[in-house]
Each structure stands twice: as structure tokens, then as C-alpha cells.
C-alpha positions as CSV (number, residue, x, y, z in Angstrom):
1,X,-54.7,11.8,45.5
2,X,-54.1,8.6,47.4
3,X,-54.3,6.6,44.1
4,X,-51.8,8.9,42.4
5,X,-49.5,8.7,45.5
6,X,-49.8,4.9,45.3
7,X,-48.8,4.9,41.7
8,X,-45.7,7.0,42.3
9,X,-44.6,5.2,45.4
10,X,-41.1,4.1,46.3
11,X,-41.2,1.2,43.9
12,X,-41.7,3.6,41.0
13,X,-38.7,5.7,41.9
14,X,-36.6,2.6,42.5
15,X,-37.6,1.2,39.1
16,X,-36.8,4.6,37.5
17,X,-33.4,4.7,39.1
18,X,-32.6,1.1,37.9
19,X,-33.7,2.0,34.3
20,X,-31.5,5.1,34.4
21,X,-28.6,3.0,35.6
22,X,-29.2,0.5,32.9
23,X,-29.2,3.3,30.3
24,X,-25.9,4.4,31.6
25,X,-24.5,0.8,31.2
26,X,-26.0,0.6,27.7
27,X,-24.2,3.8,26.7
28,X,-21.0,2.5,28.2
29,X,-21.2,-0.7,26.2
30,X,-22.1,1.1,23.0
31,X,-19.4,3.7,23.4
32,X,-16.8,1.0,24.3
33,X,-17.6,-1.0,21.2
34,X,-17.2,2.0,18.9
35,X,-14.0,3.2,20.6
36,X,-12.3,-0.2,20.6
37,X,-13.2,-1.0,17.0
38,X,-12.6,2.6,15.6
39,X,-9.3,3.2,17.5
40,X,-6.2,3.0,15.3
41,X,-3.9,0.2,16.4
42,X,-1.0,2.2,15.2
43,X,-1.8,5.1,17.5
44,X,-2.5,2.7,20.4
45,X,0.8,1.0,19.8
46,X,2.6,4.4,19.9
47,X,0.8,5.3,23.2
48,X,1.7,1.9,24.6
49,X,5.3,2.4,23.7
50,X,5.2,5.7,25.6
51,X,4.0,3.8,28.7
52,X,0.2,4.0,28.5
53,X,-1.2,0.9,30.2
54,X,-4.7,1.6,29.0
55,X,-3.5,1.6,25.4
56,X,-1.6,-1.7,26.1
57,X,-4.8,-3.3,27.5
58,X,-6.8,-2.0,24.5
59,X,-4.3,-3.6,22.1
60,X,-4.6,-6.9,24.0
61,X,-8.4,-6.8,24.0
62,X,-8.7,-6.0,20.3
63,X,-6.5,-9.0,19.3
64,X,-9.6,-11.1,19.2
65,X,-12.3,-8.8,17.8
66,X,-14.8,-11.6,17.6
67,X,-14.7,-12.3,21.3
68,X,-14.6,-8.6,22.1
69,X,-17.7,-7.7,20.0
70,X,-19.5,-10.8,21.3
71,X,-19.0,-9.8,24.9
72,X,-19.9,-6.2,24.4
73,X,-23.1,-7.1,22.4
74,X,-24.1,-9.6,25.1
75,X,-23.8,-7.0,27.8
76,X,-25.5,-4.3,25.7
77,X,-28.5,-6.5,24.9
78,X,-28.9,-7.7,28.4
79,X,-29.1,-4.2,29.9
80,X,-31.3,-2.9,27.0
81,X,-33.8,-5.8,27.3
82,X,-33.9,-5.5,31.1
83,X,-34.4,-1.7,30.9
84,X,-37.2,-2.1,28.3
85,X,-38.9,-4.8,30.4
86,X,-38.8,-2.7,33.6
87,X,-40.1,0.4,31.7
88,X,-43.0,-1.6,30.2
89,X,-44.0,-2.9,33.7
90,X,-43.7,0.5,35.2
91,X,-45.6,2.4,32.5
92,X,-48.4,-0.3,32.4
93,X,-48.8,0.1,36.1
94,X,-49.2,3.8,35.8
95,X,-51.0,4.2,32.5
96,X,-52.7,0.9,32.0
97,X,-52.9,-0.8,28.6
98,X,-51.5,2.3,26.8
99,X,-48.4,2.0,28.9
100,X,-46.9,-0.5,26.5
101,X,-46.9,1.9,23.6
102,X,-45.7,4.8,25.8
103,X,-42.9,2.6,27.2
104,X,-41.8,1.7,23.7
105,X,-41.7,5.3,22.5
106,X,-40.0,6.7,25.6
107,X,-37.3,3.9,25.8
108,X,-36.6,4.1,22.1
109,X,-35.9,7.8,22.4
110,X,-33.8,7.4,25.5
111,X,-31.8,4.5,24.2
112,X,-31.3,6.2,20.8
113,X,-30.1,9.5,22.2
114,X,-28.3,8.6,25.5
115,X,-27.3,5.0,24.9
116,X,-26.4,5.1,21.2
117,X,-25.8,8.4,19.5
118,X,-24.2,10.3,22.4
119,X,-21.7,7.8,23.6
120,X,-20.8,6.6,20.0
121,X,-20.3,10.2,18.8
122,X,-17.9,10.8,21.7
123,X,-16.1,7.5,21.1
124,X,-15.6,8.2,17.4
125,X,-14.2,11.7,18.0
126,X,-11.9,10.5,20.8
127,X,-11.4,6.8,19.9
128,X,-7.9,6.2,21.2
129,X,-8.5,8.1,24.5
130,X,-11.9,6.3,25.0
131,X,-10.4,2.9,24.2
132,X,-7.7,3.3,26.8
133,X,-10.2,4.5,29.4
134,X,-12.7,1.6,28.9
135,X,-10.0,-1.1,28.4
136,X,-9.9,-2.3,32.1
137,X,-13.7,-2.7,32.7
138,X,-14.2,-4.2,29.2
139,X,-11.4,-6.6,29.8
140,X,-13.1,-7.8,33.0
141,X,-16.4,-8.2,31.1
142,X,-14.8,-10.1,28.3
143,X,-13.3,-12.5,30.8
144,X,-16.6,-13.0,32.7
145,X,-18.6,-13.5,29.5
146,X,-15.9,-15.7,27.8
147,X,-17.7,-19.1,28.4
148,X,-21.0,-17.8,27.0
149,X,-19.4,-16.0,24.1
150,X,-17.4,-19.1,23.2
151,X,-20.5,-21.2,23.2
152,X,-22.3,-18.7,21.0
153,X,-19.4,-18.5,18.7
154,X,-19.3,-22.2,18.0
155,X,-23.1,-22.2,17.6
156,X,-23.0,-19.4,15.1
157,X,-20.1,-20.9,13.1
158,X,-22.0,-24.2,13.0
159,X,-25.0,-22.5,11.4
160,X,-22.8,-20.6,8.9
161,X,-21.0,-23.9,7.9
162,X,-24.4,-25.5,7.4
163,X,-25.3,-22.6,5.1
164,X,-22.0,-23.0,3.2
165,X,-20.3,-19.9,4.6
166,X,-16.6,-20.4,5.5
167,X,-15.4,-18.4,8.5
168,X,-11.8,-17.3,8.4
169,X,-10.3,-17.8,11.8
170,X,-7.7,-15.1,11.1
171,X,-10.2,-12.5,9.9
172,X,-9.4,-10.4,12.9
173,X,-5.9,-9.8,11.5
174,X,-5.8,-6.3,10.0
175,X,-4.6,-6.0,6.4
176,X,-2.2,-3.3,7.2
177,X,-1.0,-2.6,3.7
178,X,-4.5,-2.3,2.3
179,X,-5.5,-0.1,5.3
180,X,-2.6,2.3,4.7
181,X,-3.2,2.4,0.9
182,X,-6.9,3.0,1.4
183,X,-6.3,5.8,3.9
184,X,-3.8,7.5,1.5
185,X,-6.2,7.3,-1.4
186,X,-9.0,8.7,0.7
187,X,-6.8,11.4,2.1
188,X,-5.6,12.4,-1.4
189,X,-9.2,12.5,-2.7
190,X,-10.1,14.8,0.2
191,X,-7.1,17.1,-0.4
192,X,-5.4,16.2,2.9
193,X,-2.5,14.1,1.4
194,X,-0.4,15.5,-1.4
195,X,-0.1,13.4,-4.6
196,X,3.7,13.2,-4.3
197,X,3.4,12.0,-0.7
198,X,0.8,9.4,-1.6
199,X,2.9,8.1,-4.5
200,X,6.1,7.8,-2.4
201,X,4.5,5.8,0.3
202,X,2.5,3.6,-2.0
203,X,5.7,3.1,-4.1
204,X,7.5,1.8,-1.0
205,X,4.6,-0.5,-0.1
206,X,4.6,-1.9,-3.6
207,X,8.2,-3.1,-3.6
208,X,7.2,-6.6,-2.4
209,X,4.5,-6.9,-5.1
210,X,6.6,-5.9,-8.1
211,X,9.4,-7.7,-9.9
212,X,12.7,-6.8,-11.5
213,X,11.4,-7.5,-15.0
214,X,8.9,-4.7,-14.7
215,X,11.3,-1.9,-14.3
216,X,14.6,-3.2,-15.8
217,X,16.2,-1.5,-18.8
218,X,15.7,-3.9,-21.7
219,X,18.8,-5.4,-23.3
220,X,18.0,-3.5,-26.5
221,X,18.8,-0.2,-24.7
222,X,21.9,-1.4,-22.8
223,X,25.2,0.3,-23.8
224,X,28.0,-2.2,-23.8
225,X,31.8,-2.2,-24.3
226,X,33.4,-4.7,-26.6
227,X,36.5,-6.2,-24.9
228,X,38.1,-6.5,-28.3
229,X,38.0,-2.8,-29.0
230,X,41.1,-0.6,-29.0
231,X,41.8,1.0,-25.6
232,X,41.4,4.4,-27.1
233,X,38.0,3.5,-28.4
234,X,37.0,2.1,-25.0
235,X,38.2,5.3,-23.3
236,X,36.3,7.5,-25.8
237,X,33.1,5.4,-25.3
238,X,33.3,5.8,-21.5
239,X,33.9,9.5,-21.7
240,X,31.0,10.0,-24.1
241,X,28.6,7.8,-22.2
242,X,26.0,9.1,-19.8
243,X,26.6,6.1,-17.5
244,X,29.4,5.4,-15.0
245,X,29.1,1.6,-15.2
246,X,29.1,-0.3,-18.5
247,X,28.9,-4.1,-19.1
248,X,31.9,-5.6,-21.0
249,X,31.3,-8.4,-23.5
250,X,33.6,-10.6,-25.5
251,X,32.6,-11.9,-29.0
252,X,28.9,-11.9,-28.3
253,X,26.8,-9.3,-26.4
254,X,25.2,-12.3,-24.6
255,X,28.7,-13.2,-23.2
256,X,29.1,-10.6,-20.5
257,X,32.6,-10.9,-18.9
258,X,32.4,-8.0,-16.5
259,X,31.3,-4.5,-15.6
260,X,33.6,-1.6,-15.9
261,X,33.4,1.5,-13.7
262,X,34.5,4.7,-15.5
263,X,36.6,5.7,-12.4
264,X,38.3,2.3,-12.3
265,X,39.0,2.6,-16.0
266,X,40.6,6.0,-15.7
267,X,42.7,5.1,-12.7
268,X,44.0,2.0,-14.5
269,X,44.9,3.9,-17.7
270,X,46.4,6.7,-15.8
271,X,48.6,4.3,-13.8
272,X,49.5,2.4,-17.0
273,X,50.8,5.5,-18.9
274,X,52.8,6.5,-15.8
275,X,51.1,9.7,-14.7
276,X,51.0,13.1,-16.4
277,X,54.5,12.8,-17.9
278,X,54.0,9.2,-19.0
279,X,53.8,7.6,-22.4
280,X,50.3,7.4,-23.9
281,X,51.5,4.6,-26.3
282,X,51.5,2.3,-23.3
283,X,47.7,2.2,-23.6
284,X,48.0,-0.2,-26.5
285,X,48.8,-2.9,-23.9
286,X,45.7,-2.2,-21.8
287,X,43.3,-5.0,-21.2
288,X,39.9,-3.8,-20.1
289,X,39.0,-7.2,-18.6
290,X,41.8,-6.8,-16.1
291,X,39.9,-4.0,-14.3
292,X,36.4,-5.0,-15.0
293,X,34.4,-6.2,-12.0
294,X,32.8,-9.6,-11.9
295,X,29.2,-9.3,-13.3
296,X,26.4,-9.8,-10.9
297,X,23.4,-11.6,-12.4
298,X,19.9,-11.7,-10.9
299,X,16.7,-13.5,-12.0
300,X,14.0,-11.4,-13.6
301,X,11.5,-12.9,-11.1
302,X,13.2,-11.3,-8.1
303,X,11.0,-8.8,-6.2
304,X,12.2,-5.2,-6.0
305,X,12.2,-5.4,-2.2
306,X,14.5,-8.4,-2.2
307,X,16.7,-6.9,-4.9
308,X,17.2,-3.7,-3.0
309,X,18.2,-5.7,0.0
310,X,20.7,-7.6,-2.1
311,X,22.2,-4.4,-3.5
312,X,22.6,-3.0,0.1
313,X,24.1,-6.3,1.3
314,X,26.6,-6.7,-1.6
315,X,27.4,-2.9,-1.6
316,X,26.7,-2.7,-5.3
317,X,24.3,-0.7,-7.4
318,X,24.3,-2.6,-10.7
319,X,23.0,-6.0,-11.8
320,X,22.3,-7.8,-15.0
321,X,19.0,-9.5,-15.4
322,X,18.6,-13.0,-16.9
323,X,15.7,-15.3,-17.5
324,X,15.2,-18.9,-16.5
325,X,17.5,-20.0,-19.4
326,X,20.3,-17.7,-18.4
327,X,19.7,-15.4,-21.3
328,X,20.4,-11.7,-20.8
329,X,17.2,-9.7,-20.6
330,X,18.3,-6.3,-19.3
331,X,19.9,-4.5,-16.4
332,X,18.7,-2.9,-13.2
333,X,20.3,-0.4,-10.8
334,X,19.6,0.7,-7.3
335,X,18.5,4.0,-8.7
336,X,15.8,2.3,-10.7
337,X,14.3,0.9,-7.5
338,X,14.6,4.2,-5.7
339,X,12.7,5.9,-8.6
340,X,9.8,3.6,-7.9
341,X,9.5,5.3,-4.5
342,X,10.5,8.9,-5.1
343,X,9.8,9.3,-8.8
344,X,12.2,10.0,-11.7
345,X,15.7,11.0,-10.6
346,X,17.4,13.1,-13.3
347,X,20.7,14.9,-13.5
348,X,22.8,16.7,-16.2
349,X,23.6,13.4,-17.8
350,X,19.9,12.6,-18.5
351,X,19.2,14.9,-21.5
352,X,16.2,12.9,-22.7
353,X,14.6,12.3,-19.3
354,X,12.1,15.2,-19.7
355,X,11.0,14.2,-23.2
356,X,9.4,10.8,-22.2
357,X,6.1,12.7,-21.7
358,X,5.3,16.1,-23.1
359,X,1.9,17.8,-23.2
360,X,0.5,19.3,-26.4
361,X,-1.6,22.5,-26.8
362,X,-4.6,20.5,-27.9
363,X,-4.7,18.5,-24.6
364,X,-3.0,15.4,-25.9
365,X,0.1,13.9,-24.4
366,X,3.1,12.8,-26.5
367,X,4.5,9.7,-24.7
368,X,7.6,7.7,-25.4
369,X,6.7,4.1,-26.3
370,X,9.2,2.8,-23.8
371,X,7.8,4.7,-20.9
372,X,6.4,2.4,-18.2
373,X,2.7,2.4,-17.5
374,X,3.4,2.9,-13.8
375,X,5.4,6.1,-14.6
376,X,2.7,7.6,-16.8
377,X,0.1,6.8,-14.2
378,X,2.1,8.5,-11.5
379,X,2.7,11.5,-13.7
380,X,-0.8,12.0,-14.9
381,X,-2.9,10.3,-12.1
382,X,-4.4,7.9,-14.7
383,X,-5.2,4.3,-14.1
384,X,-3.9,2.4,-17.1
385,X,-3.6,-1.3,-16.3
386,X,-0.1,-2.8,-16.0
387,X,-1.1,-6.5,-15.6
388,X,-0.3,-7.6,-19.1
389,X,2.4,-5.1,-20.1
390,X,5.1,-2.9,-18.5
391,X,5.3,-0.2,-21.1
392,X,2.9,1.9,-23.1
393,X,4.0,0.3,-26.3
394,X,3.5,-3.2,-24.8
395,X,0.0,-2.2,-23.7
396,X,-1.0,-1.1,-27.1
397,X,0.5,-4.1,-28.8
398,X,-1.2,-6.4,-26.3
399,X,-4.6,-4.8,-26.9
400,X,-4.2,-4.5,-30.6
401,X,-2.8,-8.0,-31.1
402,X,-0.4,-6.6,-33.7
403,X,2.5,-4.2,-34.2
404,X,0.7,-1.1,-35.3
405,X,2.1,1.4,-37.9
406,X,2.3,5.2,-37.6
407,X,-1.1,6.8,-38.0
408,X,-3.1,4.0,-36.6
409,X,-5.5,4.9,-33.7
410,X,-6.8,2.7,-31.0
411,X,-9.3,3.3,-28.2
412,X,-9.4,1.2,-25.0
413,X,-9.4,1.6,-21.2
414,X,-11.0,5.0,-21.7
415,X,-8.1,6.5,-23.7
416,X,-7.3,7.2,-27.3
417,X,-3.8,6.0,-28.5
418,X,-2.4,7.3,-31.8
419,X,0.9,5.8,-33.1
420,X,3.2,8.7,-34.0
421,X,6.5,7.0,-34.8
422,X,8.0,3.5,-35.1
423,X,11.6,2.3,-35.6
424,X,11.7,-1.3,-36.9
425,X,9.3,-3.3,-34.7
426,X,9.6,-0.8,-31.8
427,X,7.0,1.9,-31.3
428,X,8.8,5.0,-30.2
429,X,6.0,7.6,-29.7
430,X,2.3,7.8,-29.0
431,X,-0.2,10.6,-28.8
432,X,-2.6,9.8,-26.0
433,X,-5.7,11.6,-24.5
434,X,-8.6,10.5,-22.3
435,X,-11.8,9.8,-24.2
């Protein structure tokens, strides 16, 4: 009895209390690391804007993730090693040589459950709240351990450099766009985010990465007004057109002298004939160039984001696109850019808008050759590549290295493309299905 009492004396209980305290510290470090790395900086910023000082401190701490993780790992390893050493000494004193194995088993279980799984599970499920709570003590620890962590950081980078590994000093900066895009894709795959919501947000994010030439209406499809035409013919063309703005050219379609708005044209003609009781013969003296607006030209290499800003700044919705040699390539409108965000915008003057893509009973899709790859991907949730071509016809021509004829069939990128119709050198319709 005296021997047993000597083994479980005051030193034993003091050592046990210290080990318990060290396990609590280990759990604190583990949970803090998980909370601060898993917390959304966007949510923390929102809380900080509402006056949360804890969230503000958490944001400041996570600015340098390398220093944060180094400090937390240093503290965590210190307390874990110290706790294991004390436990080994205590168990060896009580159980003899078998105490080493028993201390290893017991400490592994205690550390795993109470210092790792438990605090990290809480930190993951309440990451922003936990990050705000631990921000003050962790901030003090980061400051205290800063000299040691800095020395370790230089030592580690030296070793990595010797091994040929380059360390990016800005690696702590979050790739916000990629993070948002990845979260949207994950949310859509799990059924949390609707496809339309995902497409709209991704479309807005992509405006900086996409160029005017990718979505412009090609010059072959532009409806123009010849300035030499009779006023009655110009009026008839504007009334029959599906568009409110039409480019005006003189002599050569490349020589754009202005852009006429249907409302401006009607106002000018109405004023010229003298109102409802005027003389319609006065229209013979009408000069369309006198009411045409000055054309606005943009380079085909402009990004959609920049072009949208220019449209808003200039208070115009219509621009003509030229290449590096000043040659007309197409036109773009503000609506075209907005459609990249919200999808196809149609009205009663777009009779062919719904016929660009139509499903067949056999599971094939009939697709207009001029439909952009991005539009068909958004409509079908496919992933056809748009690196080498903007339209479906362009993709097939690029892959086939020829201008195919009706009836020809091609298979690439996991899809079967059958040419259904062709006008001149332009492929007008395909039949497509996944392989």
C-alpha cells in the first residue's frame, strides 16, 4: 500500500494536471489553425464591416498565412512533445518498462480525440465564429513566435531553393475568381446552385478574359444602308429591319460614314415633309448622312469588360469592330455583352432566335453553324473547347482542316458532328450528339 501510495503521490497528480493542460492547449492550437484557414475571408470581411473586431483581427492575421501556420504549428508541436515526454516519464515511473508503450497508446488516443478531431470538427462547422474568438490570443502568439518563425522560414526556403523549388512570395494571396468559380461548379454539381445562377455569375466573371471578336456579329451578317439609295428605299429598309440602328456606307461597304437610328430617321423625315399635312415629295431632297450619327469604332482585341465600360461612359450601345489594319470585321452592341451574363435576350423582332438550337426526337441537336460555342455550352451544359474557334462551324473547320460538304460526319471532343447544310463556303447547320 505504501508503495502504491508513493507511486500516486502529489507529483503524479501535478504531472497529470500539466498533461491535461497541455492537451487543452494542443486542442486550442489545432482548432485555431483549422478555423483561421477554413474561414471565408468574404464572410469575415462582412462581419468586420458590421463592427466585429474579432473578424477584423482574423483578417489581419490571415494576411500572412505562412507566418500564421508556422506560429501555430510551432506552438502545437511544443505542447504535444512536452505532453508526450511528461506522460512517458510518469507511466514509466508507475508501470516500469512497459510504461513507454502504454504512454504512447494513451497519448495517441487523447491527442487524436481531444486535441485534433474534436477541436477541428468544431472549427470547421463554425469557422468564422471560431476564427473571431481565437484571433486575439493567436495574434499574441504570432507576435511572440515571429523571430523563430522568420528564421525557420528562411531556412526552409533555402532548402527548397537548393532543391530547385521556387517559392512564390505572394502565394498567400487568394485567387478570388478561381475560388468563386470552383465554389459555383461544386455547388451546381451538388444541386445547391441552379445552372442559370451559375452561368450568370461565371459570365460576369469572364468579361475580363473574353474579347470583342469572340461575340461580335461578323460583317457578313451586318445589315447596312447605302447612302446613295432613294429616301423611300431607305425608309422602307428601316421599317422592315429588325434593328433600330443601322450602319450607313457610301460607295463601298467598308466605307462606313455613320450610324442611323430609326427614330432619328423618322423624326427627320417627318420634319422634312412638314407634318401630317405636308408634302411627301419633299423626301426626294432628304440626305441620310445629315442625320446619321458619327460611327464609333473599336478594336477587336478589346475585352468585354472594357467595352462595356466604354459603352456606359459614351452613353451608346453600338460599335463597329475593326482589326489592326482598320478593316471592318463586325459590330457589337451592349446587348451582346449583357447576353454573355444573362443569356439570350429575345423579343418579338428576333424571329429566328429560337431556331439556333433545336432538339430532334432521336436525341440529336440541330445547331446553326453560326451559333457560338459558348452559347451551345451554356444551353446544353457541354464543354466544347472555344480556344481555337468562336462558332460551331469554326470549330468543325478547324478540326477538319477543310470546309466540309453536306453529309460529311466528324467525331472529335466526344461529339459527333454531321454537316446538314452549307451556303457557299459557310456551313449553316449541323446535327450534333454526344458519342
